[in-house]
C-alpha angles and dihedrals in degrees: 000000000000092000089062092058124083121252110286094027130103129211113238118177090337095310125110111232120190111222108229096176133283117326112233126202140029094294095069112117118235122236099186141005088268089070091060134079119264110283093028132095131206118253095207092192090066102020089234129131110232137183108247118244090229144007099192138015091261089066090064133075128261111300094016133106131198112255123219088257093057100257127126109240134174111276101240090197090059094038106047094157090055096228094131093251124095111257113261093028114120128189098356108182116244093208139001121216134178117226136154100246096163095044091230095127092257121106117238123211113244125187114209 
């Protein structure tokens, strides 16, 4: 709370920070998304501006949604048993690779 901080300090995430003047240069930590370039967000735990993993649900994988902080997370509405796979999905491949199993010069699709 601002009232708990001394004069000249601001409260950020419950911590009093004394303003010493503007930080200049690329090494300045961010405190909010406003400190970052357009298209970036502030990771307040590290003070670094980062490019979000997603901007909308379509940017994420099957059974995931885009969180308000720009990270793909499991859609709890689609995964009510919390196993990391959307309910009703069976045998989803973890990975798809192309390999010539029959040695005929043509790649075969293999689900791992």
